[in-house]
C-alpha positions in Angstrom: -21.7 23.2 -46.3 -18.7 22.8 -48.6 -18.5 26.5 -49.2 -18.5 27.2 -45.5 -15.6 24.7 -45.0 -13.6 26.5 -47.7 -14.2 29.9 -46.2 -13.1 28.6 -42.8 -10.0 27.0 -44.4 -9.1 30.3 -46.0 -9.6 32.2 -42.8 -7.4 29.6 -41.0 -4.7 29.9 -43.6 -4.7 33.7 -43.4 -4.6 33.5 -39.5 -1.6 31.2 -39.6 0.2 33.4 -42.1 -0.4 36.4 -39.8 0.9 34.4 -36.8 4.1 33.5 -38.7 4.5 37.1 -39.8 4.0 38.4 -36.3 6.5 35.9 -34.9 9.1 37.1 -37.4 8.4 40.8 -36.6 8.5 40.3 -32.8 11.8 38.4 -33.1 13.4 41.3 -34.9 12.1 44.1 -32.6 14.3 45.4 -29.9 11.7 46.4 -27.3 11.0 45.3 -23.8 7.5 44.1 -24.7 8.8 42.2 -27.8 10.0 39.2 -25.7 6.6 38.6 -24.2 4.9 39.2 -27.6 7.3 36.7 -29.2 6.5 34.1 -26.7 2.7 34.6 -27.1 3.0 34.5 -30.8 5.0 31.2 -30.8 2.5 29.7 -28.4 -0.4 30.7 -30.6 1.4 29.4 -33.7 1.6 26.0 -32.1 -1.7 26.0 -30.2 -4.1 27.2 -32.9 -3.5 24.4 -35.4 -3.5 21.8 -32.6 -6.9 23.1 -31.3 -8.3 23.2 -34.8 -7.2 19.6 -35.5 -8.8 18.5 -32.2 -12.0 20.3 -33.1 -12.1 18.6 -36.5 -11.4 15.2 -35.0 -14.1 15.5 -32.4 -16.6 16.8 -34.9 -15.9 13.9 -37.2 -16.3 11.4 -34.3 -19.6 12.9 -33.2 -20.9 13.0 -36.8 -20.3 9.3 -37.2 -21.5 8.5 -33.7 -25.1 9.6 -34.6 -25.0 7.3 -37.8 -24.1 4.1 -35.9 -27.3 2.1 -36.0 -26.2 -1.5 -36.3 -29.4 -3.0 -34.9 -27.8 -4.1 -31.6 -30.5 -2.3 -29.6 -32.6 -5.3 -28.5 
């Protein structure tokens, strides 16, 4: 499981680096489509880490939810 987490972390880091690079490239291009692509790239640069954080938070909550057996089931 730890190896899988490391692989996903590496993929996430590479994805973020690609998003930052594409944002820079789209900002420097002088094309009609560059403005739309720049907006999409900036949105993805913000949304991808937020969604990943939310996924990790929910997975952590659900993992601990199944382990809560304090004996209050009377």
